[in-house]
C-alpha positions in Angstrom: 100.1 125.5 72.6 99.4 122.3 74.4 101.4 121.1 77.4 99.6 117.8 77.8 100.3 114.6 75.7 98.1 111.5 75.4 99.5 108.3 74.0 97.1 105.5 73.1 98.1 101.9 73.4 95.3 99.8 71.8 96.3 96.3 72.8 94.4 94.1 75.3 94.5 90.4 76.2 90.7 90.3 75.9 88.2 93.1 75.3 85.7 93.6 78.1 82.0 93.3 77.2 81.2 96.9 78.0 84.3 98.5 76.4 83.9 100.8 73.3 87.4 102.2 73.3 89.5 101.3 70.3 91.5 98.2 71.1 92.7 94.9 69.5 94.2 91.6 70.6 97.8 91.8 71.8 100.7 90.2 70.0 104.4 91.2 70.5 105.3 91.7 66.8 102.4 94.1 66.3 103.2 96.0 69.5 106.8 96.6 68.4 105.8 97.8 64.9 103.1 100.0 66.6 105.6 101.6 69.0 108.0 102.4 66.1 105.0 104.2 64.4 104.2 106.0 67.6 107.7 107.3 67.8 107.6 108.6 64.3 104.3 110.4 65.1 105.8 111.9 68.2 108.7 113.3 66.2 106.3 114.8 63.6 104.4 116.5 66.5 107.3 117.6 68.6 106.9 121.3 67.6 103.2 121.4 68.6 103.9 121.6 72.3 105.3 123.7 75.1 107.2 121.9 77.8 105.0 119.0 78.8 103.3 119.2 82.3 101.3 115.9 81.9 101.6 112.7 79.9 98.9 110.0 80.0 99.5 106.6 78.5 96.1 104.9 78.1 94.5 102.1 76.3 93.8 99.3 75.9 96.3 97.9 78.3 99.6 99.8 78.1 101.2 97.6 80.8 101.2 94.8 78.2 104.0 96.5 76.3 107.4 94.7 76.6 110.0 96.7 78.6 112.0 97.4 75.5 109.0 99.1 73.9 108.4 101.2 77.0 112.0 102.3 77.1 112.0 103.1 73.3 108.8 105.2 73.8 110.2 107.2 76.7 113.5 107.8 75.1 111.7 109.2 72.0 109.5 111.5 74.3 112.5 112.8 76.2 114.5 113.4 73.0 111.7 115.4 71.4 109.7 117.1 74.1 110.6 119.2 77.1 109.5 117.9 80.5 108.5 120.2 83.4 110.3 119.5 86.6 107.1 118.4 88.3 105.6 116.5 85.3 102.7 114.1 86.0 103.3 110.9 84.0 100.5 108.4 84.3 100.2 104.9 82.8 97.2 102.7 82.8 97.7 99.1 84.0 95.5 96.1 84.7 96.1 93.5 87.4 97.7 90.4 86.0 99.7 92.4 83.4 102.4 93.8 85.7 105.2 92.3 87.7 108.2 93.6 89.7 110.3 93.9 86.6 107.7 95.9 84.8 107.1 98.2 87.8 110.9 98.8 88.2 111.1 99.6 84.5 108.3 102.2 84.8 110.0 103.7 87.9 113.3 104.0 86.0 111.5 105.8 83.2 110.0 108.4 85.5 106.5 107.1 85.8 105.2 108.1 89.2 101.5 107.5 88.8 99.7 104.3 87.9 96.0 104.0 87.1 94.7 100.5 87.8 91.6 99.1 86.1 90.1 97.1 88.9 86.4 97.8 88.4 85.3 95.4 91.3 86.6 93.4 94.2 83.9 90.8 93.6 85.0 87.8 91.5 81.5 87.2 90.1 81.2 90.8 89.0 84.6 90.7 87.4 83.5 87.6 85.4 80.3 89.4 84.4 82.4 92.3 83.0 84.8 89.9 81.2 87.8 91.0 83.3 90.8 88.7 83.2 91.8 89.2 86.8 90.5 88.2 90.3 89.9 90.3 93.4 93.1 88.7 94.9 95.1 89.6 91.7 94.0 93.2 92.2 95.0 93.3 95.9 98.4 91.7 95.2 99.1 94.0 92.3 98.6 97.0 94.3 100.7 95.7 97.1 103.5 94.9 94.6 103.3 98.5 93.2 103.5 100.1 96.6 106.3 97.8 97.7 108.3 99.0 94.7 107.9 102.6 95.8 105.1 103.9 93.6 102.5 105.4 96.0 100.5 107.6 93.6 98.0 105.0 92.6 94.5 105.6 91.1 91.9 102.8 91.3 89.0 102.5 88.9 85.7 101.0 90.3 82.4 100.4 88.5 78.9 100.4 89.8 75.6 99.4 88.2 77.1 96.0 87.2 74.4 93.3 86.5 74.0 91.2 89.6 75.8 93.8 91.8 74.2 94.5 95.2 74.5 97.4 97.5 76.5 95.2 99.9 78.9 94.1 97.2 79.4 97.8 96.1 80.1 98.7 99.7 82.6 95.9 100.0 84.5 97.0 96.8 84.7 100.6 98.2 85.9 99.2 101.6 88.7 97.1 100.0 89.7 99.9 97.7 90.1 102.4 100.6 91.8 99.6 102.5 94.8 99.7 100.2 95.0 103.5 100.4 95.1 104.7 96.8 95.6 108.4 96.4 92.8 108.6 93.8 89.6 106.6 93.2 87.4 106.8 90.0 83.8 105.5 90.3 82.1 104.9 86.9 78.5 103.9 86.3 78.4 100.9 83.9 76.7 102.4 80.8 75.8 100.2 77.8 77.4 101.6 74.6 76.2 100.8 71.2 77.7 97.9 69.3 79.3 96.4 72.4 78.6 92.8 73.5 76.9 94.2 76.7 74.5 96.1 74.6 73.7 93.0 72.6 73.2 90.9 75.7 70.8 93.5 77.1 68.8 93.5 73.9 68.6 89.7 73.8 67.5 89.5 77.5 70.6 87.6 78.6 71.7 90.5 80.8 69.4 92.6 83.0 70.7 96.0 84.1 70.2 97.3 87.6 67.3 99.7 88.4 67.9 103.5 88.4 67.1 103.8 92.1 69.7 101.3 93.1 72.3 102.9 90.8 71.7 106.3 92.3 71.9 104.9 95.8 75.3 103.4 94.9 76.6 106.7 93.6 75.4 108.6 96.6 76.9 106.1 98.9 80.3 106.4 97.1 80.2 110.2 97.6 79.4 109.9 101.3 81.7 107.0 102.0 84.7 108.3 100.2 84.3 111.8 101.6 84.3 110.2 105.0 87.6 108.5 104.2 89.3 111.8 103.3 88.8 111.7 99.5 87.7 115.0 97.9 85.3 114.7 95.1 86.6 117.0 92.4 84.7 115.8 89.4 81.5 113.9 88.9 83.2 110.5 88.9 86.6 111.2 90.5 87.8 111.5 94.1 91.3 112.2 95.3 93.3 112.8 98.5 94.2 116.5 98.7 96.9 117.3 96.1 96.4 114.1 94.1 93.9 115.2 91.5 94.7 114.0 88.0 96.2 117.1 86.3 95.9 115.5 82.9 92.2 115.0 83.1 91.7 118.4 84.7 93.1 119.9 81.6 90.4 118.1 79.6 87.7 119.4 81.8 89.2 122.9 81.7 89.0 122.7 77.9 92.7 122.9 77.7 94.7 121.9 74.5 96.4 118.5 74.2 98.2 116.4 71.7 97.0 112.9 71.0 99.2 110.2 69.6 98.5 106.6 68.6 95.7 104.9 66.6 92.3 106.4 67.4 93.8 109.2 69.5 92.2 112.7 69.6 94.0 116.1 69.7 92.7 119.6 70.5 94.9 122.4 69.2 93.9 126.0 68.1 90.2 125.2 68.3 90.6 122.2 66.0 89.6 118.7 67.2 91.2 115.9 65.2 91.2 112.1 65.4 93.8 109.7 64.2 93.0 106.7 62.0 91.8 103.5 63.8 93.2 101.3 61.2 96.3 99.8 62.8 97.9 98.8 59.5 97.4 102.3 58.1 98.6 103.9 61.3 101.8 101.8 61.2 102.5 102.5 57.6 101.5 106.2 57.2 104.2 107.9 59.3 106.8 106.1 57.2 105.4 107.8 54.2 105.6 111.2 55.9 101.8 111.6 55.7 99.4 112.7 58.5 97.7 109.8 60.5 94.7 112.0 61.1 91.5 110.8 59.6 89.3 113.7 60.5 89.7 117.3 61.6 86.9 119.7 62.8 87.2 123.3 63.7 85.1 124.2 66.8 83.2 127.4 66.2 82.1 129.7 69.1 78.6 128.3 69.9 79.9 124.7 70.1 83.0 126.0 72.0 80.6 127.5 74.6 78.7 124.3 74.9 81.9 122.4 75.5 83.0 125.0 78.1 79.7 124.6 80.0 79.5 120.8 79.7 83.1 120.1 80.7 83.1 122.8 83.3 80.0 121.5 85.1 81.7 118.1 85.4 84.0 119.7 88.0 82.7 119.9 91.5 83.9 123.5 91.7 81.9 124.3 88.5 82.3 127.0 85.9 84.5 130.0 86.5 82.3 132.8 85.4 85.1 135.2 84.8 86.7 132.7 82.5 83.4 132.2 80.8 83.0 136.0 80.3 86.3 136.0 78.3 85.1 132.9 76.3 81.9 134.6 75.4 83.6 137.9 74.5 86.1 136.1 72.2 83.2 134.3 70.5 80.9 137.3 70.3 77.9 135.1 71.1 76.2 136.8 74.0 76.7 137.8 77.6 77.4 135.9 80.7 74.2 137.2 82.3 72.4 135.1 79.7 73.7 131.9 81.1 72.9 132.9 84.6 69.4 133.9 83.5 69.0 130.5 81.8 70.1 128.8 85.0 67.6 130.5 87.3 64.9 127.9 87.1 67.4 125.0 87.6 68.9 126.9 90.5 65.4 127.4 92.1 64.7 123.7 91.6 68.0 122.9 93.5 70.0 121.5 90.6 72.5 124.4 90.2 74.0 127.0 92.4 75.9 130.2 91.9 78.5 130.9 94.6 81.7 133.0 94.7 81.9 133.4 91.0 81.2 129.8 90.1 78.2 128.1 88.6 78.1 124.5 89.7 75.9 121.4 90.1 74.4 120.8 93.5 74.5 117.3 95.1 71.0 116.9 93.7 72.1 118.0 90.3 75.2 115.8 90.3 73.2 112.5 90.2 71.3 113.7 87.1 74.0 115.8 85.6 73.4 115.0 81.9 69.7 115.9 82.2 70.5 119.1 84.0 73.1 120.2 81.3 70.6 119.4 78.5 68.0 121.5 80.1 70.5 124.3 80.6 71.5 124.2 76.9 67.8 124.4 75.9 67.1 127.4 78.1 70.3 129.1 76.9 69.4 128.4 73.3 72.4 126.3 72.5 
């Protein structure tokens, strides 16, 4: 049974040009009705979980919720789920949507980790992305959070932004480490279908950076953050020792989790399901006692193995071969030696390595991870 819970809050002040997550414009009335529906779904799913070890409230912009809605949501969680003594509770927030009152409310509810969507400390780059905050807003928000007593802070940064230079990327990293977050995520800007960014690229209004510069930015982040004491534990994530995101590690370990909220995903008993993205339907359905799930797919052994490999190779430590052996045995789809045989050429070429019971991407493989994983699947016959 799962011990991780994800809660999706789909409201934003304004959708960024690159975002393909499910979100909608914020209004207080809709937010209150939505939280009522969330609580009904939480009650319906209370028997699906063990004592919770992690809760992640993402979006959208969860920090937009009124204090009364946040309190209602946490009361519902605590009334219906057990919390471990060292539970990790994370909530996403954007600069400009939090104040001292909101931070104190979160503290009183037991939130000890904030994930701040900064993306850049360059105002021109923020405008390009369609962000609503400035670099100064970001710095003052982090200072406010730390002054209130929350020191476990994750900062999101983005590279590959149109118009971004190596110098501006270095400056964003410098300013990020200057405020001493415990965790930093660095994401390459990737155009997703049906987003404004994708349309701007097609029309020629926006020109993306060249691949060589993007790889240089990624490599610099690895070297610079490592030199500042941050351990890279996943392709895009760096943390001070002991501050890795346990909720996300559960995803990469292919652990089970409960997803609640419109558009949220769950993974329980080898079944992946997704809730409806229709807000009206989501708000009304739990009242009728019906499931809010719009689709449900059983993951059969070959696909489960692909997930195990793809997710496991995202982690810097790589795939635990002993765990893989048990996965293969349960699925009756071949031996572990087959995977190691399939990886020999990629290992010889320097993209993979096998060490102390783990198969992992090398530094050379990290920067082209998707290509390496696709080739591995082809050679393994998946």
